[in-house]
C-alpha atoms as an extended CHARMM CRD file, in Angstrom:
* protein
*
       152  EXT
         1         1  MET       CA              7.3590000000       -3.4740000000       15.6180000000  PROA      1               0.0000000000
         2         2  LYS       CA              5.6930000000       -6.3350000000       17.3370000000  PROA      2               0.0000000000
         3         3  LYS       CA              3.0110000000       -3.7610000000       18.8470000000  PROA      3               0.0000000000
         4         4  GLY       CA              2.2990000000       -2.3830000000       15.5150000000  PROA      4               0.0000000000
         5         5  PHE       CA              2.0390000000       -5.9280000000       13.8390000000  PROA      5               0.0000000000
         6         6  ILE       CA             -0.3870000000       -7.1470000000       16.6030000000  PROA      6               0.0000000000
         7         7  LEU       CA             -2.3490000000       -3.5230000000       16.3680000000  PROA      7               0.0000000000
         8         8  SER       CA             -2.5910000000       -3.8420000000       12.6980000000  PROA      8               0.0000000000
         9         9  VAL       CA             -4.1090000000       -7.6060000000       12.7560000000  PROA      9               0.0000000000
        10        10  VAL       CA             -6.2560000000       -6.6160000000       15.5690000000  PROA      10              0.0000000000
        11        11  VAL       CA             -7.6240000000       -3.8070000000       13.3840000000  PROA      11              0.0000000000
        12        12  CYS       CA             -7.6230000000       -5.9820000000       10.1930000000  PROA      12              0.0000000000
        13        13  LEU       CA             -9.5360000000       -8.6750000000       12.2120000000  PROA      13              0.0000000000
        14        14  SER       CA            -12.2660000000       -6.2090000000       13.8520000000  PROA      14              0.0000000000
        15        15  ILE       CA            -12.8980000000       -4.8730000000       10.5520000000  PROA      15              0.0000000000
        16        16  CYS       CA            -13.4000000000       -7.9910000000        9.0890000000  PROA      16              0.0000000000
        17        17  SER       CA            -15.7180000000       -9.3470000000       11.6870000000  PROA      17              0.0000000000
        18        18  THR       CA            -17.6490000000       -6.1300000000       11.5230000000  PROA      18              0.0000000000
        19        19  VAL       CA            -18.0180000000       -6.4850000000        7.7010000000  PROA      19              0.0000000000
        20        20  PHE       CA            -19.0520000000       -9.9170000000        7.6000000000  PROA      20              0.0000000000
        21        21  SER       CA            -21.3150000000       -9.7030000000       10.8350000000  PROA      21              0.0000000000
        22        22  GLN       CA            -23.6360000000       -7.0860000000        9.7690000000  PROA      22              0.0000000000
        23        23  THR       CA            -26.0120000000       -8.1580000000        7.0460000000  PROA      23              0.0000000000
        24        24  LYS       CA            -28.2960000000       -5.0210000000        6.6770000000  PROA      24              0.0000000000
        25        25  MET       CA            -25.3210000000       -2.2970000000        6.6210000000  PROA      25              0.0000000000
        26        26  THR       CA            -26.1050000000        0.9640000000        5.2310000000  PROA      26              0.0000000000
        27        27  SER       CA            -23.7820000000        2.3860000000        2.3800000000  PROA      27              0.0000000000
        28        28  ALA       CA            -22.7570000000        5.0470000000        5.0610000000  PROA      28              0.0000000000
        29        29  GLN       CA            -21.8460000000        2.5630000000        7.5790000000  PROA      29              0.0000000000
        30        30  TYR       CA            -19.9850000000        0.6810000000        4.8320000000  PROA      30              0.0000000000
        31        31  LEU       CA            -17.9160000000        3.6970000000        3.6440000000  PROA      31              0.0000000000
        32        32  GLU       CA            -17.0470000000        4.4600000000        7.2960000000  PROA      32              0.0000000000
        33        33  GLN       CA            -15.7450000000        1.1480000000        7.6410000000  PROA      33              0.0000000000
        34        34  TYR       CA            -13.9210000000        1.2830000000        4.5120000000  PROA      34              0.0000000000
        35        35  LYS       CA            -12.3350000000        4.4160000000        5.7510000000  PROA      35              0.0000000000
        36        36  ASP       CA            -11.1990000000        3.3170000000        8.7460000000  PROA      36              0.0000000000
        37        37  PHE       CA             -9.4960000000        0.4690000000        6.9060000000  PROA      37              0.0000000000
        38        38  VAL       CA             -7.6630000000        2.5980000000        4.3750000000  PROA      38              0.0000000000
        39        39  ASN       CA             -6.4810000000        5.0760000000        6.9480000000  PROA      39              0.0000000000
        40        40  ALA       CA             -5.2720000000        2.0840000000        9.0680000000  PROA      40              0.0000000000
        41        41  VAL       CA             -3.2500000000        0.8130000000        6.1400000000  PROA      41              0.0000000000
        42        42  SER       CA             -2.0360000000        3.9770000000        4.6880000000  PROA      42              0.0000000000
        43        43  SER       CA             -0.7220000000        4.9960000000        8.2330000000  PROA      43              0.0000000000
        44        44  ARG       CA              1.4450000000        2.0100000000        8.4160000000  PROA      44              0.0000000000
        45        45  LYS       CA              5.3690000000        2.8070000000        7.9450000000  PROA      45              0.0000000000
        46        46  ASP       CA              6.2030000000       -0.9110000000        7.1750000000  PROA      46              0.0000000000
        47        47  ILE       CA              4.3050000000       -3.6700000000        5.7160000000  PROA      47              0.0000000000
        48        48  SER       CA              5.5780000000       -7.2860000000        5.5770000000  PROA      48              0.0000000000
        49        49  LYS       CA              4.8200000000       -9.8130000000        2.8290000000  PROA      49              0.0000000000
        50        50  ASN       CA              2.3540000000      -11.6420000000        5.3630000000  PROA      50              0.0000000000
        51        51  ASP       CA              0.7210000000       -8.2990000000        6.2460000000  PROA      51              0.0000000000
        52        52  PHE       CA              0.2860000000       -7.3840000000        2.6820000000  PROA      52              0.0000000000
        53        53  ASN       CA             -1.7630000000      -10.7650000000        1.9830000000  PROA      53              0.0000000000
        54        54  SER       CA             -4.0920000000      -10.3610000000        4.8150000000  PROA      54              0.0000000000
        55        55  ILE       CA             -4.4540000000       -6.7420000000        3.9100000000  PROA      55              0.0000000000
        56        56  ASP       CA             -4.9290000000       -7.4770000000        0.2880000000  PROA      56              0.0000000000
        57        57  SER       CA             -7.5060000000      -10.0040000000        1.2290000000  PROA      57              0.0000000000
        58        58  VAL       CA             -9.5490000000       -7.7460000000        3.4810000000  PROA      58              0.0000000000
        59        59  TYR       CA             -9.1760000000       -5.0850000000        0.4060000000  PROA      59              0.0000000000
        60        60  GLU       CA            -10.7130000000       -7.7420000000       -2.0250000000  PROA      60              0.0000000000
        61        61  ASN       CA            -13.9280000000       -8.2390000000        0.5280000000  PROA      61              0.0000000000
        62        62  TYR       CA            -14.4300000000       -4.5600000000        0.3890000000  PROA      62              0.0000000000
        63        63  THR       CA            -14.0140000000       -4.0800000000       -3.3170000000  PROA      63              0.0000000000
        64        64  SER       CA            -16.6720000000       -6.9660000000       -3.4840000000  PROA      64              0.0000000000
        65        65  GLN       CA            -19.0780000000       -5.3340000000       -1.1360000000  PROA      65              0.0000000000
        66        66  TYR       CA            -18.7300000000       -2.0550000000       -2.9400000000  PROA      66              0.0000000000
        67        67  LYS       CA            -20.6060000000       -3.6870000000       -5.8330000000  PROA      67              0.0000000000
        68        68  ILE       CA            -23.6920000000       -4.0620000000       -3.3140000000  PROA      68              0.0000000000
        69        69  TYR       CA            -23.5430000000       -0.6350000000       -1.8600000000  PROA      69              0.0000000000
        70        70  LYS       CA            -22.8350000000        1.6930000000       -4.9960000000  PROA      70              0.0000000000
        71        71  SER       CA            -26.2810000000        1.7290000000       -6.1250000000  PROA      71              0.0000000000
        72        72  SER       CA            -27.4680000000        3.1840000000       -2.8660000000  PROA      72              0.0000000000
        73        73  MET       CA            -24.4970000000        5.6880000000       -2.5260000000  PROA      73              0.0000000000
        74        74  THR       CA            -24.8550000000        9.3210000000       -3.2690000000  PROA      74              0.0000000000
        75        75  THR       CA            -22.4470000000       10.9840000000       -5.5650000000  PROA      75              0.0000000000
        76        76  LYS       CA            -20.5920000000       12.4850000000       -2.6530000000  PROA      76              0.0000000000
        77        77  GLN       CA            -20.0900000000        9.1270000000       -1.1420000000  PROA      77              0.0000000000
        78        78  ILE       CA            -18.7710000000        7.6020000000       -4.3790000000  PROA      78              0.0000000000
        79        79  GLU       CA            -16.5090000000       10.3730000000       -4.6540000000  PROA      79              0.0000000000
        80        80  ASP       CA            -15.1380000000        9.7380000000       -0.9440000000  PROA      80              0.0000000000
        81        81  TYR       CA            -14.8830000000        6.1500000000       -2.0330000000  PROA      81              0.0000000000
        82        82  ASN       CA            -12.8450000000        6.6220000000       -4.9350000000  PROA      82              0.0000000000
        83        83  GLU       CA            -10.5970000000        9.0910000000       -3.0250000000  PROA      83              0.0000000000
        84        84  LEU       CA             -9.9540000000        6.1190000000       -0.5030000000  PROA      84              0.0000000000
        85        85  LYS       CA             -9.3980000000        3.7080000000       -2.9670000000  PROA      85              0.0000000000
        86        86  SER       CA             -6.6580000000        5.9200000000       -4.6250000000  PROA      86              0.0000000000
        87        87  LEU       CA             -5.2800000000        6.4880000000       -1.3090000000  PROA      87              0.0000000000
        88        88  TYR       CA             -5.0410000000        2.5470000000       -0.5750000000  PROA      88              0.0000000000
        89        89  ARG       CA             -3.4170000000        2.0810000000       -4.0080000000  PROA      89              0.0000000000
        90        90  LYS       CA             -0.8430000000        4.6620000000       -3.3620000000  PROA      90              0.0000000000
        91        91  ARG       CA              0.3450000000        2.9590000000       -0.2560000000  PROA      91              0.0000000000
        92        92  ILE       CA              0.4570000000       -0.6120000000       -2.0870000000  PROA      92              0.0000000000
        93        93  ILE       CA              2.3650000000        1.2200000000       -4.9390000000  PROA      93              0.0000000000
        94        94  LYS       CA              4.7720000000        2.3260000000       -2.1380000000  PROA      94              0.0000000000
        95        95  TYR       CA              5.0450000000       -1.0470000000       -0.5080000000  PROA      95              0.0000000000
        96        96  ARG       CA              5.6790000000       -2.6590000000       -3.8980000000  PROA      96              0.0000000000
        97        97  ALA       CA              8.1840000000        0.0620000000       -4.7840000000  PROA      97              0.0000000000
        98        98  GLU       CA             10.1070000000       -0.8760000000       -1.8040000000  PROA      98              0.0000000000
        99        99  ARG       CA             10.0480000000       -4.6280000000       -2.2560000000  PROA      99              0.0000000000
       100       100  PHE       CA             11.1170000000       -4.1190000000       -5.8810000000  PROA      100             0.0000000000
       101       101  GLY       CA             14.3220000000       -2.0830000000       -4.3790000000  PROA      101             0.0000000000
       102       102  GLU       CA             14.9310000000       -4.8630000000       -1.8930000000  PROA      102             0.0000000000
       103       103  LYS       CA             14.6740000000       -7.4990000000       -4.8200000000  PROA      103             0.0000000000
       104       104  ALA       CA             17.3130000000       -5.4480000000       -6.9180000000  PROA      104             0.0000000000
       105       105  GLU       CA             19.6170000000       -5.3600000000       -4.0260000000  PROA      105             0.0000000000
       106       106  ASN       CA             19.2600000000       -8.8920000000       -3.3210000000  PROA      106             0.0000000000
       107       107  THR       CA             20.0410000000       -9.7650000000       -7.0150000000  PROA      107             0.0000000000
       108       108  SER       CA             23.0220000000       -7.3310000000       -6.8940000000  PROA      108             0.0000000000
       109       109  ASP       CA             24.4230000000       -9.1280000000       -3.8310000000  PROA      109             0.0000000000
       110       110  SER       CA             24.0720000000      -12.7650000000       -5.3310000000  PROA      110             0.0000000000
       111       111  VAL       CA             25.8240000000      -11.5490000000       -8.5650000000  PROA      111             0.0000000000
       112       112  SER       CA             28.9710000000       -9.8700000000       -6.9190000000  PROA      112             0.0000000000
       113       113  SER       CA             29.3330000000      -12.7800000000       -4.2550000000  PROA      113             0.0000000000
       114       114  GLY       CA             28.8960000000      -15.4830000000       -7.1350000000  PROA      114             0.0000000000
       115       115  LEU       CA             31.1410000000      -13.8750000000       -9.6230000000  PROA      115             0.0000000000
       116       116  GLY       CA             34.0200000000      -12.5500000000       -7.1520000000  PROA      116             0.0000000000
       117       117  LYS       CA             35.2730000000       -9.1580000000       -6.3330000000  PROA      117             0.0000000000
       118       118  GLY       CA             35.6360000000       -7.9590000000      -10.1100000000  PROA      118             0.0000000000
       119       119  ILE       CA             32.1140000000       -7.4030000000      -10.4630000000  PROA      119             0.0000000000
       120       120  GLY       CA             31.7320000000       -4.7510000000       -8.0980000000  PROA      120             0.0000000000
       121       121  THR       CA             30.4990000000       -2.4960000000      -10.8060000000  PROA      121             0.0000000000
       122       122  ALA       CA             27.5380000000       -4.6550000000      -11.5520000000  PROA      122             0.0000000000
       123       123  GLN       CA             26.6650000000       -4.4700000000       -8.0680000000  PROA      123             0.0000000000
       124       124  LYS       CA             26.6430000000       -0.7330000000       -8.0360000000  PROA      124             0.0000000000
       125       125  GLY       CA             24.7920000000       -0.7990000000      -11.4810000000  PROA      125             0.0000000000
       126       126  LEU       CA             22.0050000000       -2.8880000000      -10.0850000000  PROA      126             0.0000000000
       127       127  THR       CA             21.5920000000       -0.9690000000       -6.7550000000  PROA      127             0.0000000000
       128       128  ARG       CA             21.5300000000        2.3450000000       -8.7470000000  PROA      128             0.0000000000
       129       129  THR       CA             19.0560000000        1.0220000000      -11.0520000000  PROA      129             0.0000000000
       130       130  GLY       CA             16.8710000000       -0.2260000000       -8.2200000000  PROA      130             0.0000000000
       131       131  ALA       CA             16.9950000000        3.1200000000       -6.4650000000  PROA      131             0.0000000000
       132       132  ALA       CA             16.3770000000        5.1540000000       -9.7420000000  PROA      132             0.0000000000
       133       133  VAL       CA             13.2980000000        3.1650000000      -10.1920000000  PROA      133             0.0000000000
       134       134  GLY       CA             12.2260000000        3.2720000000       -6.4730000000  PROA      134             0.0000000000
       135       135  GLY       CA             12.9390000000        7.1510000000       -6.5270000000  PROA      135             0.0000000000
       136       136  PHE       CA             11.0940000000        7.6190000000       -9.9460000000  PROA      136             0.0000000000
       137       137  VAL       CA              8.0270000000        5.6310000000       -8.4960000000  PROA      137             0.0000000000
       138       138  LYS       CA              8.1110000000        7.4670000000       -5.1770000000  PROA      138             0.0000000000
       139       139  GLY       CA              8.6040000000       10.7650000000       -7.0900000000  PROA      139             0.0000000000
       140       140  ILE       CA              5.4510000000       10.3820000000       -9.1310000000  PROA      140             0.0000000000
       141       141  PHE       CA              3.3090000000       10.1160000000       -6.0810000000  PROA      141             0.0000000000
       142       142  LYS       CA              4.9400000000       12.9100000000       -3.9280000000  PROA      142             0.0000000000
       143       143  PRO       CA              2.4720000000       15.1840000000       -2.5650000000  PROA      143             0.0000000000
       144       144  LYS       CA              2.6850000000       18.8280000000       -4.1830000000  PROA      144             0.0000000000
       145       145  SER       CA              3.3310000000       20.4000000000       -0.7730000000  PROA      145             0.0000000000
       146       146  ASP       CA              6.6270000000       18.6860000000       -0.4350000000  PROA      146             0.0000000000
       147       147  THR       CA              8.2550000000       19.9170000000       -3.7690000000  PROA      147             0.0000000000
       148       148  LYS       CA             10.1880000000       22.8590000000       -3.2980000000  PROA      148             0.0000000000
       149       149  THR       CA             10.5150000000       24.2150000000       -6.9490000000  PROA      149             0.0000000000
       150       150  GLU       CA              9.9480000000       27.7100000000       -7.5170000000  PROA      150             0.0000000000
       151       151  LYS       CA              9.2190000000       29.3120000000      -10.7680000000  PROA      151             0.0000000000
       152       152  LYS       CA             10.8720000000       32.6360000000      -11.5970000000  PROA      152             0.0000000000
């Protein structure tokens, strides 16, 4: 876990330093660095709140720089950028869904412990609601290749 965190911090810092140190970067170079950033974020299994804050600030910097490079990008580069943007957002939605599920469980734990043993059904209800919402959000973005429904 610590190795992954250190690696992600190093990747984010190196990307930030590269982005800010190059004043005359081409749109192709910008897109390549953005691609490396998005791939690093999307390949991470777990994101902590602190990691998310640093990742999001780097993303905001890339977004502001996109406005500069967009005019010099080809149609294909803009398509690639939008695809990468969607990939990043998909990973962030997954992070937020996981955090929502954790908050629902914490709420159910505090409700059941505060009111005693008779509120076990409230705990189950909140846990099921959190799981249902988390599953729904995950189901929306599940790749088509993972679904095993067959039409007869």
